[in-house]
N, CA, C and O atoms as a GROMACS GRO file, in nm:
protein
  284
    1MET      N    1   4.703   0.451  -6.122
    1MET     CA    2   4.561   0.473  -6.137
    1MET      C    3   4.505   0.362  -6.226
    1MET      O    4   4.562   0.331  -6.331
    2ILE      N    5   4.396   0.303  -6.183
    2ILE     CA    6   4.328   0.201  -6.261
    2ILE      C    7   4.197   0.261  -6.311
    2ILE      O    8   4.120   0.319  -6.234
    3LEU      N    9   4.174   0.246  -6.439
    3LEU     CA   10   4.054   0.303  -6.500
    3LEU      C   11   3.973   0.189  -6.561
    3LEU      O   12   4.018   0.124  -6.655
    4TYR      N   13   3.854   0.166  -6.509
    4TYR     CA   14   3.764   0.064  -6.561
    4TYR      C   15   3.660   0.132  -6.650
    4TYR      O   16   3.574   0.205  -6.599
    5THR      N   17   3.667   0.109  -6.779
    5THR     CA   18   3.575   0.174  -6.872
    5THR      C   19   3.560   0.090  -6.998
    5THR      O   20   3.656   0.024  -7.040
    6PRO      N   21   3.442   0.091  -7.060
    6PRO     CA   22   3.424   0.020  -7.187
    6PRO      C   23   3.475   0.102  -7.306
    6PRO      O   24   3.478   0.053  -7.419
    7VAL      N   25   3.513   0.226  -7.281
    7VAL     CA   26   3.561   0.315  -7.386
    7VAL      C   27   3.703   0.273  -7.427
    7VAL      O   28   3.784   0.243  -7.339
    8PRO      N   29   3.735   0.270  -7.556
    8PRO     CA   30   3.870   0.232  -7.597
    8PRO      C   31   3.976   0.325  -7.538
    8PRO      O   32   3.952   0.444  -7.518
    9MET      N   33   4.092   0.269  -7.510
    9MET     CA   34   4.199   0.345  -7.448
    9MET      C   35   4.241   0.466  -7.533
    9MET      O   36   4.281   0.570  -7.479
   10GLU      N   37   4.232   0.453  -7.665
   10GLU     CA   38   4.270   0.564  -7.753
   10GLU      C   39   4.178   0.684  -7.734
   10GLU      O   40   4.222   0.798  -7.750
   11ALA      N   41   4.052   0.660  -7.702
   11ALA     CA   42   3.958   0.770  -7.680
   11ALA      C   43   3.979   0.836  -7.545
   11ALA      O   44   3.957   0.956  -7.530
   12VAL      N   45   4.023   0.758  -7.446
   12VAL     CA   46   4.044   0.812  -7.312
   12VAL      C   47   4.174   0.891  -7.307
   12VAL      O   48   4.177   1.003  -7.255
   13TYR      N   49   4.280   0.834  -7.360
   13TYR     CA   50   4.412   0.896  -7.357
   13TYR      C   51   4.449   0.944  -7.496
   13TYR      O   52   4.526   0.879  -7.566
   14LYS      N   53   4.396   1.055  -7.536
   14LYS     CA   54   4.429   1.111  -7.666
   14LYS      C   55   4.571   1.165  -7.663
   14LYS      O   56   4.615   1.227  -7.566
   15GLU      N   57   4.641   1.142  -7.769
   15GLU     CA   58   4.779   1.188  -7.780
   15GLU      C   59   4.784   1.338  -7.806
   15GLU      O   60   4.688   1.397  -7.857
   16GLU      N   61   4.894   1.398  -7.770
   16GLU     CA   62   4.915   1.543  -7.788
   16GLU      C   63   4.905   1.581  -7.935
   16GLU      O   64   4.853   1.688  -7.967
   17HIS      N   65   4.954   1.497  -8.026
   17HIS     CA   66   4.955   1.531  -8.168
   17HIS      C   67   4.817   1.519  -8.233
   17HIS      O   68   4.802   1.552  -8.350
   18GLU      N   69   4.717   1.474  -8.160
   18GLU     CA   70   4.583   1.461  -8.215
   18GLU      C   71   4.500   1.589  -8.204
   18GLU      O   72   4.381   1.587  -8.234
   19THR      N   73   4.560   1.697  -8.161
   19THR     CA   74   4.484   1.821  -8.151
   19THR      C   75   4.458   1.876  -8.292
   19THR      O   76   4.540   1.858  -8.382
   20THR      N   77   4.346   1.940  -8.310
   20THR     CA   78   4.310   1.995  -8.439
   20THR      C   79   4.370   2.134  -8.454
   20THR      O   80   4.433   2.186  -8.362
   21ALA      N   81   4.348   2.195  -8.570
   21ALA     CA   82   4.402   2.328  -8.596
   21ALA      C   83   4.340   2.432  -8.504
   21ALA      O   84   4.401   2.535  -8.476
   22SER      N   85   4.217   2.405  -8.457
   22SER     CA   86   4.151   2.503  -8.370
   22SER      C   87   4.183   2.479  -8.223
   22SER      O   88   4.125   2.545  -8.137
   23GLN      N   89   4.274   2.386  -8.193
   23GLN     CA   90   4.316   2.359  -8.057
   23GLN      C   91   4.465   2.386  -8.041
   23GLN      O   92   4.542   2.374  -8.136
   24ARG      N   93   4.502   2.422  -7.919
   24ARG     CA   94   4.642   2.450  -7.892
   24ARG      C   95   4.674   2.416  -7.747
   24ARG      O   96   4.595   2.446  -7.657
   25SER      N   97   4.788   2.354  -7.725
   25SER     CA   98   4.837   2.325  -7.590
   25SER      C   99   4.934   2.434  -7.550
   25SER      O  100   5.027   2.466  -7.624
   26VAL      N  101   4.911   2.493  -7.433
   26VAL     CA  102   4.993   2.604  -7.386
   26VAL      C  103   5.046   2.572  -7.246
   26VAL      O  104   4.967   2.542  -7.156
   27PRO      N  105   5.177   2.578  -7.227
   27PRO     CA  106   5.229   2.559  -7.091
   27PRO      C  107   5.188   2.675  -7.001
   27PRO      O  108   5.187   2.791  -7.044
   28CYS      N  109   5.154   2.643  -6.878
   28CYS     CA  110   5.118   2.747  -6.782
   28CYS      C  111   5.193   2.720  -6.651
   28CYS      O  112   5.273   2.627  -6.643
   29GLU      N  113   5.166   2.800  -6.552
   29GLU     CA  114   5.239   2.792  -6.426
   29GLU      C  115   5.222   2.656  -6.357
   29GLU      O  116   5.314   2.609  -6.291
   30HIS      N  117   5.107   2.594  -6.372
   30HIS     CA  118   5.077   2.470  -6.300
   30HIS      C  119   5.072   2.346  -6.389
   30HIS      O  120   5.035   2.239  -6.341
   31GLY      N  121   5.108   2.358  -6.516
   31GLY     CA  122   5.104   2.242  -6.605
   31GLY      C  123   5.083   2.285  -6.748
   31GLY      O  124   5.154   2.372  -6.799
   32VAL      N  125   4.986   2.222  -6.814
   32VAL     CA  126   4.955   2.251  -6.954
   32VAL      C  127   4.804   2.272  -6.966
   32VAL      O  128   4.725   2.197  -6.908
   33VAL      N  129   4.766   2.374  -7.042
   33VAL     CA  130   4.625   2.405  -7.067
   33VAL      C  131   4.595   2.376  -7.213
   33VAL      O  132   4.670   2.418  -7.301
   34LEU      N  133   4.486   2.304  -7.240
   34LEU     CA  134   4.441   2.281  -7.376
   34LEU      C  135   4.335   2.386  -7.408
   34LEU      O  136   4.234   2.397  -7.339
   35LEU      N  137   4.360   2.461  -7.514
   35LEU     CA  138   4.271   2.570  -7.554
   35LEU      C  139   4.204   2.538  -7.686
   35LEU      O  140   4.260   2.467  -7.769
   36GLU      N  141   4.084   2.590  -7.704
   36GLU     CA  142   4.012   2.575  -7.830
   36GLU      C  143   3.971   2.713  -7.879
   36GLU      O  144   3.923   2.795  -7.801
   37GLU      N  145   3.992   2.737  -8.007
   37GLU     CA  146   3.959   2.868  -8.063
   37GLU      C  147   3.810   2.874  -8.095
   37GLU      O  148   3.760   2.798  -8.179
   38GLN      N  149   3.738   2.965  -8.029
   38GLN     CA  150   3.595   2.982  -8.050
   38GLN      C  151   3.568   3.084  -8.161
   38GLN      O  152   3.480   3.063  -8.245
   39GLU      N  153   3.642   3.190  -8.161
   39GLU     CA  154   3.635   3.296  -8.262
   39GLU      C  155   3.778   3.332  -8.295
   39GLU      O  156   3.870   3.290  -8.223
   40PRO      N  157   3.802   3.407  -8.401
   40PRO     CA  158   3.939   3.447  -8.429
   40PRO      C  159   4.000   3.522  -8.310
   40PRO      O  160   3.946   3.622  -8.264
   41ASN      N  161   4.112   3.472  -8.262
   41ASN     CA  162   4.186   3.529  -8.148
   41ASN      C  163   4.110   3.524  -8.017
   41ASN      O  164   4.139   3.603  -7.926
   42LYS      N  165   4.014   3.435  -8.003
   42LYS     CA  166   3.944   3.413  -7.876
   42LYS      C  167   3.958   3.266  -7.840
   42LYS      O  168   3.896   3.180  -7.902
   43TRP      N  169   4.039   3.238  -7.739
   43TRP     CA  170   4.069   3.101  -7.699
   43TRP      C  171   4.000   3.070  -7.567
   43TRP      O  172   4.000   3.152  -7.475
   44VAL      N  173   3.940   2.951  -7.559
   44VAL     CA  174   3.866   2.908  -7.440
   44VAL      C  175   3.932   2.781  -7.385
   44VAL      O  176   3.972   2.693  -7.461
   45ILE      N  177   3.944   2.774  -7.254
   45ILE     CA  178   4.005   2.658  -7.189
   45ILE      C  179   3.912   2.538  -7.200
   45ILE      O  180   3.794   2.547  -7.165
   46THR      N  181   3.965   2.426  -7.247
   46THR     CA  182   3.888   2.303  -7.253
   46THR      C  183   3.942   2.198  -7.156
   46THR      O  184   3.869   2.107  -7.117
   47ARG      N  185   4.070   2.210  -7.118
   47ARG     CA  186   4.129   2.108  -7.032
   47ARG      C  187   4.254   2.160  -6.963
   47ARG      O  188   4.330   2.237  -7.021
   48LEU      N  189   4.274   2.118  -6.841
   48LEU     CA  190   4.397   2.145  -6.766
   48LEU      C  191   4.463   2.012  -6.735
   48LEU      O  192   4.398   1.920  -6.688
   49MET      N  193   4.591   2.003  -6.763
   49MET     CA  194   4.669   1.884  -6.730
   49MET      C  195   4.777   1.925  -6.631
   49MET      O  196   4.872   1.996  -6.667
   50SER      N  197   4.763   1.881  -6.506
   50SER     CA  198   4.853   1.922  -6.401
   50SER      C  199   4.869   1.811  -6.298
   50SER      O  200   4.779   1.729  -6.278
   51THR      N  201   4.985   1.808  -6.234
   51THR     CA  202   5.007   1.713  -6.125
   51THR      C  203   4.972   1.775  -5.990
   51THR      O  204   4.974   1.706  -5.888
   52ASP      N  205   4.940   1.904  -5.989
   52ASP     CA  206   4.905   1.975  -5.867
   52ASP      C  207   4.754   1.975  -5.849
   52ASP      O  208   4.684   2.040  -5.926
   53PRO      N  209   4.700   1.904  -5.750
   53PRO     CA  210   4.555   1.900  -5.731
   53PRO      C  211   4.494   2.038  -5.704
   53PRO      O  212   4.378   2.061  -5.740
   54GLN      N  213   4.568   2.127  -5.643
   54GLN     CA  214   4.516   2.261  -5.614
   54GLN      C  215   4.495   2.344  -5.741
   54GLN      O  216   4.414   2.437  -5.740
   55ALA      N  217   4.565   2.312  -5.847
   55ALA     CA  218   4.550   2.387  -5.972
   55ALA      C  219   4.409   2.373  -6.029
   55ALA      O  220   4.358   2.466  -6.091
   56TYR      N  221   4.347   2.257  -6.008
   56TYR     CA  222   4.212   2.234  -6.062
   56TYR      C  223   4.105   2.315  -5.988
   56TYR      O  224   3.994   2.330  -6.038
   57LEU      N  225   4.138   2.367  -5.872
   57LEU     CA  226   4.043   2.446  -5.795
   57LEU      C  227   4.050   2.595  -5.826
   57LEU      O  228   3.964   2.672  -5.782
   58GLN      N  229   4.151   2.637  -5.901
   58GLN     CA  230   4.166   2.779  -5.933
   58GLN      C  231   4.070   2.818  -6.045
   58GLN      O  232   4.056   2.748  -6.145
   59ASP      N  233   4.004   2.931  -6.025
   59ASP     CA  234   3.906   2.979  -6.122
   59ASP      C  235   3.966   3.008  -6.259
   59ASP      O  236   3.899   2.990  -6.361
   60CYS      N  237   4.090   3.051  -6.263
   60CYS     CA  238   4.151   3.090  -6.390
   60CYS      C  239   4.173   2.971  -6.484
   60CYS      O  240   4.195   2.992  -6.603
   61TYR      N  241   4.168   2.847  -6.435
   61TYR     CA  242   4.189   2.729  -6.518
   61TYR      C  243   4.062   2.649  -6.542
   61TYR      O  244   4.069   2.538  -6.594
   62GLN      N  245   3.947   2.700  -6.507
   62GLN     CA  246   3.821   2.627  -6.523
   62GLN      C  247   3.781   2.620  -6.670
   62GLN      O  248   3.794   2.718  -6.742
   63PRO      N  249   3.731   2.504  -6.715
   63PRO     CA  250   3.685   2.491  -6.854
   63PRO      C  251   3.576   2.593  -6.886
   63PRO      O  252   3.486   2.618  -6.805
   64GLY      N  253   3.586   2.650  -7.004
   64GLY     CA  254   3.490   2.752  -7.047
   64GLY      C  255   3.540   2.893  -7.025
   64GLY      O  256   3.483   2.988  -7.080
   65LYS      N  257   3.645   2.911  -6.947
   65LYS     CA  258   3.701   3.045  -6.925
   65LYS      C  259   3.779   3.088  -7.048
   65LYS      O  260   3.842   3.006  -7.116
   66VAL      N  261   3.774   3.216  -7.077
   66VAL     CA  262   3.850   3.272  -7.189
   66VAL      C  263   3.996   3.287  -7.146
   66VAL      O  264   4.023   3.343  -7.039
   67TRP      N  265   4.089   3.239  -7.227
   67TRP     CA  266   4.231   3.247  -7.198
   67TRP      C  267   4.279   3.388  -7.230
   67TRP      O  268   4.266   3.436  -7.343
   68THR      N  269   4.335   3.455  -7.130
   68THR     CA  270   4.374   3.594  -7.147
   68THR      C  271   4.525   3.612  -7.165
   68THR      O  272   4.569   3.718  -7.209
   69ASP      N  273   4.604   3.510  -7.132
   69ASP     CA  274   4.748   3.522  -7.150
   69ASP      C  275   4.783   3.511  -7.298
   69ASP      O  276   4.703   3.464  -7.379
   70SER      N  277   4.902   3.556  -7.331
   70SER     CA  278   4.945   3.550  -7.471
   70SER      C  279   4.979   3.406  -7.510
   70SER      O  280   5.017   3.325  -7.426
   71LEU      N  281   4.965   3.377  -7.636
   71LEU     CA  282   4.997   3.244  -7.688
   71LEU      C  283   5.134   3.253  -7.743
   71LEU      O  284   5.187   3.154  -7.793
   0.00000   0.00000   0.00000
């Protein structure tokens, strides 16, 4: 994949260790989901990282959805 952008590469490809305390990466059936804590014990999906293109079409992985599985 070639990405043409004026944005620095560090901003585009953030490392896994750069997540804040209110963010968490959770493995799921189709890859990894990045969650952000909105309220205590309420996690919202912010990003899906998957090699399966069909995973991005599933409603359960859409950004803004509340994560219902256990952490």
